[in-house]
N, C-alpha and C positions, 0 to 999 in steps of 0.2 A: 709254150708249152704250159699252158696252164690244165689244176683238175681242179674239181667239187669235188671236198669231203663230208659237204653236209648232209645227211641221207635221217628221218626220217626214223623214229623207234629206234634209237640204237646209243641214249644214254645210263647208265648202270644206276646213277641216283634218285634215277623215280622220282625227282619233285612233284607234288602235289597242282602246282602251276606250271608249267614248265611244257612248254608250244611242242618243243620236240617229240615226244614221246606220245602218242595217242591212248598205247596198246600195253602193258606192262611184260607181259609174257613175251610180248615180240620183242619188244625190249633190251627183255633180258639174253632167248633167245636173238638175239642176232647177234651179244657182246658174246654170247660166251662164240658164238663161230668170230669174233674179229679174236679174241683170243686163243684160240683152236692155230689159226692161218691168219699171224697180224700182218701179216706186206700182201695180203691180196689185194686186188683194185678197188676193191671198196673195202667202207664197213667192216657188214655184213659178212665178205667172204664171195 
């Protein structure tokens, strides 16, 4: 069984040239959700 752990707009580092984040506000909100529920099925909960 495998699980895809990648998800856009989830990195809290907010690097300027990163392809993973297209919206800093969404990335930080998704990171906040992850911290609130770190065992959810997805990074963004």
